[in-house]
N, C-alpha and C positions, 0 to 999 in steps of 0.2 A: 604277671598277676597270679597269685596262688589259686589252686583249685578249690572250689567251694564244694564241700561234702554235704549232700542232702541227707538229713537224718532218716533212720528207719521209721516206718509207719505201720502200725498194727491196730488201728482203731478207726471208726467212722468219724471220730472227732479229731480233726487234723490241725496240727500246729504249723502255721505258715511262717517261714523264716525270711522270705523275700529273696531267695537265692536265684541265680541264673539257672535256667533250665529246671526249675523246681515246679512240678505239676502235681496238684492234689489228685488222689485217686477218684475215680468216677463215683464211688459209693459214699463219698464224704457227705455228712449230714450237718456238721457244725465246724466252725473254724475258730481257732485261737491264734491271734497274731502275736508273734514274738515282739517284744518292746523295741527291737532294733529296726523293724520294718518301716521304710519310708517310701517304697515304691511297690505297688502290686504289679508284678511283671507280666509280660504277654503270655497268654494261654494258661495262667496260673491255675484257674478253676474251670477251664474249658470242659464242658460235658459233665459237670458235677450236678447231675439231674435230681439229686435228693437234697440239695442245699436249699433251705427255706429262708433263713434270715442271715444277714451279714452285718456285723458291727465293725466298721472300719475304724481303726484307731486314729487319734488326732496326729500321730506322727507321720501319717501318709500324706505325700504331696502330689503324687501322680498315679494314675491308673492307666496302665499300658494297653496296647492292642489286644482285643479279644480276651481280656482278663476273666470275664464272667460269661463269655458267650455260651449259649445253649444250656444255661442253668435253668432248666425248664420248670423247677419248683420254687424258684426264688420269688418271694412275695414283697419283701421290704428291704430297702437299702438307705442308709443315711451316709452321705459323703462329707467328710470333715472339711472345715472351712479353709484349710491350707492347700487343698487340692486345686490346682489351677488348670489341669488338663485331663480330659477323659479321652482315651485313645480310640482309634478306629475299631468299631465292632465290639467295644468293651462290654456292652450288655445286650448285644444283638441276639434275637431269638429267645430272650427271657420272657416267654409268653404268659407267665403267671405274675410277673412284676406289676404290682398295683400302686405301690407307694415308693416314691423316691424323693429325698430331700437333698438338693444339690448344694455344693459348696457356695458360700456367699462371696467367695473370691474367684470363682471359676472364670476362666478366660476363653478356653477353647473346647469345643465338642467335636470329635472326629467323625469321619465318614461312617455311616451305618451304625453309629454308636448305640442307638436304641431301636433299630429297625426291627419290625415284627414283635415289638413288645405289646401284644394285642390286648392286655389287661390294663395297661397304663392309662389312667384317666386325667392326670394333671401333671403339668410340667411348669414350674415357676422358675424362670431364668433370672439370675441376679443381674443387676445393671452392668457388671463388669464383663459380661460375655461379649466378645467381639468377633468370634469365629464359630460358625456352625457348618460342619462338613456336609457333603453330598448325602442325601437320603438318610440323614441322621435320625429322623423320626418316621420314616416311611412305613406305611401299613400299621401304624399304631391305631387300630380301628376303634378303640374305646376313648381316644383322647378328646376331651372337651375343653380343657383349660390350657391355653398356650399363648404366651404374649412375648413378642420380640422386644428386647431392650433398645433404647434409643441409641446406645453407643455401638450397635452392631456395625461391623465393617465388611464382613464377608458372610454371605448366605449361599450355601451350596445348592445344587440342583435337586429338585424333588424332595425337599426337606420334609414336607408334610403330605406328600402324595399318598392317597389311600386312607387318609384320616377323615373318614366320611362323617363322623359325628362332630368333628370340629368345624368343618367347612359347610356352614348352613346357608350362607348368602352368596358364596362363590364356589365354583367347581374347578378342579385341577385336572385338565385333560392334557394331551400331548401338545407341546408348543410353548415357546418362550412367552407369548403374550399372556396366556392363562396363568403361567407360573408367576409372572410379574404382578398380575392382579391379586393373586393370593398373598404374596409377600406384602404388598401395599395394604391389603385388608388386615393382615395380622398386626401391622405396625400402627394402623390408624383406627381400628375398630372402636377404640375407647377414647379417641381424641376429644370427644365432646362429653365424656363421662368421667369427670375428674375423680369421683369417689371410687369408681371401678379401678382406675389406675392406682390409686392409693392401696386398695385392697389386694392387688396382685403383686405388690412390692415384697421383697424378701426381708425388708426392714420395717414393715408396718408395725405400729404400736398404738396403745390407747390414746396417746396425746394427738397423733396425726388423725386418727379416726374422729375424735371429739372435735378437734379444730375444724376439720373438713365439713362435718355435718352441721356444726353451728354456723359456719360461714355460708355454706350453700343453701341451708334450709332443710328441715326434716323431710319435706316431700321428695327431695333428691335421693334420700336414702332408700326409697322404694322404687326409684326409676330403674327401668330394665334395658338391657342391650338387645341385640338382634336374636339372641337365644332365650329371651324372656328371663334372663338372670339378673337379679339385683346384685349390688356390690356385696351384699351379705353372702350370697351363694359363693362368690369368688373367695371371700375371706374364709369361709368355712372349709374350702378345699385347699387353702394355702398351708403347706406343711410347716411353714415358719411362724405361724400365728400362735399367740399365747391366749390363755383363757381370759385374761384381763382385757385383751383387745376385743374379743368377741363380746364380752360383757359390756364394754363401753358402747358398742354399736347397738346392742339390744336395749340398753337403758335409754338411749335417745330415740330409737326407732323400732319399737317392738313389732310394729305392723309388718315389717319386712320378713319376719320369721315364718309367716304362713303362706308366702307367695311361692307358687310353683313355676318352674321354668318350662321350656318346651319339651323337656324329657319327663315332665310330671314329678320332678324332684323339688323338695323344699330345702332350704339351707341346712337344716339339722341332719338330713339324710347324707349330705356331702360331708358333714363333720364326722359322722359315724364311719363313713367309708374311707376318710383320709388317714385315719389311724395316727392322728397327731399326738406328739409326745406328752403334752400336758395332761391329757385325759388319762394316760397311764399313771402319771405321777400323783394325781389328785385322788385319794382314796376316801375322802370325807363324804362322798355321796354314794347312794346305793346303786345308781345307774347314770348313764349319760343323760337320759331324759330328765332325771331329777336335777342334775347340774344345770341343764339348759333352762328349765323353768325357774330355777333360783336366780338366774341372770335377769329375768324380766322385772320391770319396775312395779 
């Protein structure tokens, strides 16, 4: 195999080529991915503590072990839909990471992949995920939204241990019985709340929202779970949501907009915090609030 030569680097804006043993300097602030990159290799951006945002190109299919570990300033990441695997520790210790949109074709999340991401509030797993490794989200102390897909085959140990804001009705202490109880709660917490299940889907759209609300009845659109969240809270935290989808919900059930959850948050506050893409793209309104009220009937 020919030797891969790593290009010289003399700027805080780094061009990543995806070569073996290629590591971005610790003072990197921005990344440009070469068009040939299809794997972000292990330790590629380890300890790049000034890196704030990463736009991973659609050519990437795999993120290897510890690729972004200890990127302490990283706030936002969108993972392309062809990525099927996130390696062990890939985003471990990214304690400023608040927004992450996962691949809709993701299959496997490695051990400690997001451990100690203490600013991460929402993780919406696609239904394709079958494997979650040990301690994958351990000590994500701000995590409120986390739902396990029905197709899950392997759930590691202590996946959400220390996620105190998530676990409001059960606690995770030492021992297999407590951990089993937590997993069952995560899989069944919305079994009786069909609209909540719809709103946590990575494929939610206006048609499914309208169909569900019309079938179940308007009163179900203001029904709350054990954290006093309506389905609209979940929808507004979902990074896959579109503006038309939220508008469809508000048109049918505007009363859900004013409800506060057990954290004192209304749905609009989650929408502002989730940093969803459509709000960046729509420049026809003077503010998020103006767009929100325009959605009301």
